[in-house]
C-alpha positions in Angstrom: 16.3 9.9 2.5 12.9 11.5 2.0 13.3 11.8 -1.8 14.8 8.3 -2.0 11.9 6.9 -0.1 9.4 8.6 -2.3 11.2 7.4 -5.4 11.2 3.8 -4.0 7.4 4.1 -3.3 6.7 5.5 -6.8 8.7 2.8 -8.6 7.4 0.0 -6.5 3.8 1.3 -6.8 4.0 1.3 -10.6 5.4 -2.2 -10.8 3.0 -3.3 -8.1 -0.1 -2.2 -10.1 1.4 -3.5 -13.4 2.2 -6.9 -11.9 -1.2 -7.2 -10.2 -2.9 -6.5 -13.6 -0.7 -9.1 -15.3 -1.3 -12.0 -12.8 -2.9 -14.9 -14.5 -6.7 -14.5 -14.3 -7.0 -18.3 -13.8 -4.8 -18.7 -10.7 -6.4 -19.1 -7.4 -6.0 -15.7 -5.6 -4.9 -17.3 -2.4 -2.2 -19.3 -4.2 -1.0 -16.2 -6.0 -0.7 -14.4 -2.6 1.3 -17.3 -1.1 3.7 -17.1 -4.1 4.1 -13.4 -3.7 4.7 -13.7 0.1 7.2 -16.5 -0.3 9.2 -14.3 -2.7 8.8 -11.3 -0.3 10.2 -13.4 2.6 13.3 -14.2 0.5 13.7 -10.6 -0.7 13.1 -9.3 2.8 15.8 -11.6 4.2 18.3 -10.2 1.7 17.6 -6.7 3.0 19.6 -7.5 6.2 22.7 -7.2 4.0 21.8 -3.6 3.2 20.1 -2.7 6.5 22.0 -4.6 9.2 20.7 -5.1 12.7 21.8 -2.5 15.2 22.5 -5.1 17.9 21.9 -8.8 18.6 18.9 -10.3 17.1 17.5 -11.0 20.5 17.5 -7.2 21.3 15.8 -6.4 18.0 13.1 -9.0 18.6 12.2 -7.2 21.8 11.4 -4.1 19.7 8.7 -6.0 17.8 5.1 -5.0 18.8 1.7 -6.3 17.7 1.5 -3.9 14.8 4.3 -5.8 13.0 2.0 -8.8 12.9 -1.3 -6.9 12.5 0.1 -5.2 9.4 -0.5 -8.6 7.7 -4.2 -8.0 7.7 -4.2 -4.8 5.6 -1.4 -6.1 3.4 -3.5 -9.2 2.5 -6.5 -6.9 2.0 -4.6 -4.6 -0.4 -3.1 -7.5 -2.3 -6.4 -9.4 -2.6 -8.4 -6.2 -3.2 -6.4 -5.1 -6.2 -6.2 -8.6 -7.6 -10.0 -8.9 -7.5 -10.5 -5.4 -8.7 -8.5 -6.0 -11.8 -10.3 -9.3 -12.4 -13.6 -7.5 -12.1 -12.5 -5.1 -14.9 -10.7 -2.4 -13.0 -8.6 -0.3 -15.3 -4.9 0.1 -14.7 -5.0 3.7 -15.8 -7.1 4.9 -12.9 -8.0 2.2 -10.3 -5.0 3.0 -8.1 -5.8 6.7 -8.3 -9.3 6.1 -7.3 -8.4 3.9 -4.3 -5.5 6.2 -3.2 -7.8 9.3 -3.2 -10.3 7.5 -1.0 -7.5 6.3 1.3 -6.1 9.9 1.5 -9.4 11.3 2.6 -9.8 8.7 5.3 -6.2 9.1 6.5 -6.7 12.9 6.9 -9.7 12.3 9.1 -7.9 9.5 11.1 -4.8 11.8 11.5 -7.0 14.5 12.9 -8.9 12.3 15.3 -6.2 9.9 16.5 -3.0 11.9 16.2 -4.4 15.4 16.7 -2.9 16.5 13.3 -4.0 20.0 12.3 -6.1 20.7 9.2 -5.8 23.9 7.2 -7.3 25.4 4.1 -4.7 23.7 1.9 -5.6 20.3 3.3 -9.3 21.0 2.9 -8.7 22.0 -0.7 -6.7 18.8 -1.2 -9.6 16.7 0.2 -12.0 18.5 -2.1 -9.7 17.8 -5.1 -9.5 14.1 -4.1 -13.3 14.0 -3.8 -13.6 15.6 -7.2 -11.1 13.1 -8.7 -13.2 10.2 -7.3 -16.3 11.6 -8.9 -14.5 12.2 -12.3 -12.9 8.8 -12.3 -16.2 7.1 -11.7 -18.1 9.0 -14.5 -18.8 7.0 -17.5 
């Protein structure tokens, strides 16, 4: 399941960035997001065929917490952020790597503070590589 999940993320990430770059530059960003979310609702509904409920829907609804709804805020931020980044001239070849490196650094710090995750020399080296990548990607 781990490898399959990574493969799904990689494939989806590639198409996500490609489709974001190819969205019409003249469409209103909010309308574009609404179209994407309508399609996502339909596709998410089909997932029930492949990932059936473990019990009655009423029991599953009880498992929903606020984060299922709060997740909408960063989802919209990511969608709108990339759409605007590409419209502002962001390059497909490195914009995602730049953002992902910055997110990685912040998540390491958040993981240490909120979840008491341990940091070691390998993680420190990874952070330094991310920071180096950010500098190199921003050099003209």
